[in-house]
C-alpha positions as CSV (number, residue, x, y, z in Angstrom):
1,M,26.8,-17.8,10.6
2,T,23.4,-16.6,8.7
3,G,22.1,-13.5,10.2
4,L,18.5,-12.2,10.2
5,R,16.6,-11.1,6.9
6,I,14.4,-8.2,7.2
7,G,11.6,-7.1,4.8
8,A,10.0,-4.0,5.2
9,D,6.9,-2.1,3.3
10,I,6.7,1.8,4.2
11,G,3.5,3.6,3.1
12,G,2.3,6.8,4.0
13,T,1.2,5.6,7.4
14,W,2.6,2.5,8.7
15,L,5.9,0.6,8.5
16,R,5.4,-3.1,8.4
17,A,8.2,-5.7,8.6
18,A,9.0,-9.2,8.7
19,I,12.1,-10.4,10.6
20,A,13.0,-13.9,9.7
21,R,15.4,-15.6,11.7
22,P,17.7,-18.9,11.3
23,G,16.1,-22.0,11.3
24,S,12.9,-20.2,11.7
25,A,10.1,-21.2,9.2
26,T,7.7,-18.2,10.1
27,P,9.0,-14.7,10.5
28,R,8.1,-12.5,13.0
29,R,6.0,-9.7,11.7
30,L,5.4,-6.0,13.6
31,R,3.6,-2.8,12.7
32,R,4.5,0.6,13.4
33,R,2.8,3.7,12.7
34,L,5.1,6.5,11.5
35,R,5.7,9.9,13.5
36,P,4.8,12.7,11.9
37,G,7.7,14.0,9.9
38,Q,9.5,10.8,10.4
39,T,11.4,10.0,7.1
40,P,11.8,6.3,5.9
41,E,15.7,6.3,6.4
42,Q,14.7,7.3,10.3
43,A,12.2,4.5,10.4
44,L,14.6,1.9,9.1
45,R,17.3,2.6,11.1
46,S,15.0,2.6,14.3
47,L,13.7,-0.7,13.2
48,L,17.2,-2.1,12.5
49,R,18.7,-0.8,15.8
50,A,16.1,-3.0,17.3
51,A,16.6,-6.1,15.5
52,K,20.2,-6.0,16.4
53,R,19.7,-5.8,20.2
54,G,21.4,-8.6,21.9
55,G,24.2,-9.0,19.1
56,A,22.1,-10.3,16.3
57,R,23.5,-9.3,13.0
58,V,21.4,-8.5,9.8
59,D,22.1,-10.2,6.6
60,S,19.5,-8.6,4.6
61,L,17.3,-5.8,4.7
62,T,14.7,-5.4,1.7
63,A,12.2,-2.2,2.2
64,G,9.7,-1.0,-0.4
65,I,9.0,2.6,0.1
66,R,6.3,4.8,-0.8
67,G,7.1,7.5,-3.3
68,F,10.9,5.8,-3.7
69,W,10.4,5.5,-7.7
70,R,13.8,7.0,-8.7
71,R,16.6,4.3,-8.7
72,S,19.1,7.5,-7.9
73,D,16.8,7.9,-4.7
74,Q,17.1,3.9,-4.0
75,R,20.7,3.9,-4.3
76,R,21.4,6.7,-2.0
77,L,19.3,5.2,1.0
78,K,20.9,2.0,0.2
79,R,24.4,3.3,0.8
80,R,23.4,5.2,4.1
81,L,21.9,1.8,5.4
82,L,24.6,-0.7,4.6
83,P,26.7,0.1,7.8
84,F,23.5,-1.8,9.6
85,A,23.2,-4.5,7.4
86,R,25.6,-6.8,4.9
87,R,23.0,-6.4,2.0
88,V,20.7,-3.8,1.6
89,R,17.6,-3.4,-1.4
90,I,15.3,-0.9,-1.8
91,L,12.4,-0.5,-3.7
92,S,9.3,1.6,-4.3
93,D,6.4,0.2,-2.2
94,M,4.5,-0.7,-5.6
95,E,7.5,-3.2,-6.8
96,L,7.6,-4.8,-3.8
97,A,3.6,-5.1,-3.7
98,W,3.5,-6.2,-7.4
99,Y,6.1,-9.2,-6.5
100,A,4.4,-10.4,-3.3
101,A,0.8,-10.4,-5.2
102,L,1.7,-11.9,-8.4
103,G,5.2,-13.8,-7.8
104,G,7.2,-11.8,-10.5
105,E,4.8,-12.8,-13.4
106,P,3.1,-10.4,-15.5
107,G,0.0,-8.6,-14.7
108,V,-1.3,-5.7,-12.7
109,L,-1.6,-4.4,-9.0
110,V,-3.9,-1.6,-7.5
111,I,-2.6,-0.3,-4.4
112,A,-5.0,1.6,-1.9
113,G,-3.9,2.7,1.3
114,T,-3.2,6.4,2.7
115,G,-2.6,6.6,-1.6
116,S,-3.3,4.8,-4.5
117,V,-1.6,4.0,-7.7
118,A,-1.9,0.8,-10.0
119,Y,1.5,-0.8,-11.3
120,G,2.0,-3.6,-14.1
121,R,4.3,-5.2,-16.1
122,D,3.3,-7.2,-19.5
123,G,5.0,-10.2,-21.1
124,H,7.2,-8.2,-23.0
125,G,9.1,-6.7,-20.0
126,R,7.6,-3.5,-20.1
127,R,6.6,-1.6,-17.1
128,A,4.1,1.1,-16.5
129,R,1.8,2.9,-13.5
130,A,-1.2,5.3,-13.4
131,G,-1.8,7.4,-10.3
132,G,0.4,7.6,-7.5
133,L,0.3,11.4,-7.6
134,G,-0.1,12.0,-4.0
135,H,-3.0,13.6,-2.2
136,L,-2.7,16.9,-3.5
137,F,-3.1,16.2,-6.8
138,G,-4.9,12.2,-7.2
139,D,-4.9,9.1,-5.1
140,P,-8.5,8.7,-6.2
141,G,-10.1,5.6,-4.0
142,S,-7.5,5.9,-1.3
143,A,-7.9,6.1,2.4
144,F,-7.3,9.8,2.3
145,W,-9.6,10.3,-0.7
146,I,-12.2,8.6,1.0
147,G,-11.8,10.4,4.3
148,R,-11.6,13.9,2.4
149,T,-14.8,13.2,0.6
150,W,-16.8,12.0,3.8
151,L,-15.5,15.5,5.8
152,Q,-16.6,17.5,2.3
153,G,-20.1,16.3,3.5
154,R,-19.5,17.2,7.2
155,P,-20.0,20.4,9.3
156,E,-17.4,22.8,8.6
157,A,-15.9,23.0,11.8
158,E,-15.4,19.5,12.0
159,A,-13.3,19.6,8.5
160,L,-11.6,22.5,9.4
161,G,-10.5,20.7,12.8
162,Y,-8.8,17.5,10.7
163,A,-7.3,20.3,8.2
164,R,-5.5,22.2,10.8
165,R,-4.1,19.0,12.5
166,R,0.0,18.4,12.2
167,D,-0.7,14.9,11.0
168,S,-4.0,15.9,8.9
169,L,-2.6,13.5,6.3
170,S,-2.9,10.6,8.3
171,A,-5.7,11.5,10.9
172,I,-8.1,12.0,7.9
173,S,-6.8,8.7,6.0
174,A,-7.6,7.1,9.4
175,L,-11.3,8.2,8.8
176,A,-11.5,5.4,6.0
177,N,-11.8,2.7,8.0
178,R,-14.9,4.0,10.1
179,I,-16.4,4.9,6.8
180,L,-15.8,1.4,5.4
181,R,-17.3,-0.4,8.6
182,L,-20.1,1.9,8.5
183,A,-20.8,1.1,4.9
184,A,-20.3,-2.4,5.5
185,D,-22.1,-3.0,8.9
186,G,-24.7,0.0,9.2
187,K,-28.2,-0.2,9.1
188,R,-30.1,2.6,7.0
189,R,-32.1,4.7,9.5
190,R,-34.1,6.2,6.4
191,P,-33.7,7.2,2.7
192,G,-32.1,10.3,1.8
193,D,-29.0,12.7,2.2
194,G,-28.9,12.6,5.9
195,D,-28.7,8.9,6.3
196,P,-24.6,8.4,7.1
197,V,-24.9,4.6,6.2
198,A,-26.2,5.6,2.7
199,A,-23.6,8.3,2.3
200,A,-20.7,5.9,3.4
201,R,-21.9,3.4,1.0
202,R,-21.8,6.1,-1.9
203,I,-18.4,7.3,-1.0
204,T,-16.9,3.8,-0.7
205,D,-18.7,2.7,-3.8
206,A,-17.3,5.6,-5.9
207,A,-13.8,4.7,-4.2
208,A,-14.1,1.2,-5.7
209,Q,-15.0,2.5,-9.3
210,E,-12.0,5.1,-9.0
211,L,-10.0,2.2,-8.4
212,A,-11.6,0.0,-11.1
213,D,-10.8,3.1,-13.4
214,L,-7.2,3.2,-12.5
215,A,-6.5,-0.5,-13.4
216,L,-8.1,0.1,-16.6
217,R,-6.2,2.9,-17.5
218,L,-3.1,1.3,-16.7
219,S,-4.0,-1.9,-18.5
220,R,-4.2,0.5,-21.9
221,K,-0.3,1.5,-21.3
222,L,0.9,-2.1,-21.9
223,R,0.6,-4.9,-24.2
224,F,-1.4,-7.8,-22.7
225,R,-2.8,-10.5,-24.7
226,G,-5.8,-12.1,-23.4
227,R,-6.9,-12.0,-20.0
228,I,-5.1,-9.7,-17.6
229,P,-4.1,-11.5,-14.2
230,L,-5.0,-8.7,-11.4
231,S,-4.3,-8.4,-7.7
232,W,-4.7,-5.8,-5.0
233,H,-2.9,-4.4,-2.0
234,G,-3.6,-2.0,0.6
235,G,-5.3,-1.5,3.9
236,V,-8.6,-0.3,2.0
237,F,-9.1,-3.8,0.4
238,R,-8.8,-5.3,3.9
239,N,-12.7,-4.1,4.2
240,P,-14.6,-7.2,2.6
241,R,-17.4,-5.5,1.2
242,F,-15.1,-2.5,-0.4
243,A,-12.8,-5.6,-1.9
244,A,-16.1,-7.3,-3.4
245,Q,-17.1,-4.0,-4.9
246,F,-14.1,-2.9,-6.4
247,L,-13.9,-6.6,-8.0
248,K,-17.6,-5.9,-9.4
249,R,-16.5,-2.9,-11.1
250,L,-13.5,-4.2,-12.9
251,D,-13.4,-4.8,-16.6
252,R,-14.0,-8.2,-18.0
253,R,-10.7,-8.6,-19.1
254,F,-9.3,-8.8,-15.7
255,Q,-8.7,-12.0,-14.0
256,P,-8.6,-11.5,-10.1
257,H,-6.0,-13.3,-8.4
258,P,-6.0,-12.9,-4.5
259,P,-2.5,-11.5,-3.2
260,S,0.1,-14.4,-2.5
261,L,2.1,-12.8,0.2
262,A,2.0,-9.8,2.6
263,A,4.7,-7.3,1.3
264,E,6.7,-7.4,4.1
265,V,7.0,-11.1,4.4
266,A,7.9,-11.2,0.7
267,A,10.6,-8.5,1.3
268,A,11.9,-10.6,3.8
269,R,12.4,-13.6,1.4
270,L,13.5,-11.3,-1.4
271,V,17.2,-12.0,-1.6
272,Q,17.5,-12.0,-5.4
273,W,14.7,-10.9,-7.6
274,S,15.8,-9.6,-11.2
275,R,14.2,-6.5,-12.4
């Protein structure tokens, strides 16, 4: 008897999952905010325990996890989760998102959620990444970058309030949604530095440029001929104005491809995929 197929995408703030049941064409999707200090293993164990309630069996788990670049880390977590699922595959969130967006074909993917990174593979099988150094050393154009840049222009007491929070990374990143909406929907009161809408647009447009530059840096590490397929992934791109600003700033060699599938849905379908 076939059991559940579970796909999960774990970033810096959220776990998104798709649970495919036998005979069902549409997986059930859910989203959970990660608790401060919660590890990917803890989040996945909780997800698997909940899925198995009522005696259900998990046939396969595929999880893309932020920061899990090293094969040794992936193998270690796989061994620890095998008691919960018959088959387990662990990969980095960028690899999973790349597969979901481009179907495993050569091209470049730009990810902008809590953090940012660009990942790609060319027609020769070479792979490379740019960025992805974390909020302390980079992540330009990410939700955290947008939130931090906004706070740099706010009163010191407000910025310190965020810096002292235990969940400062997720709290500052969460500001990005409000800033993106302000840039897209707000009406400017007057020209000048005191206009919050103008400030939001400057910051978000600069973030879009940072991400376009990240894609270009990555493309120079790989060998592409002609137009370069490019897709995007992550919460920052869910804002239509921001996505449009990003696409406008891309080098003309890039050929935009809207993402094919949500990463967690692709993971639920991903039983066999050659690296």
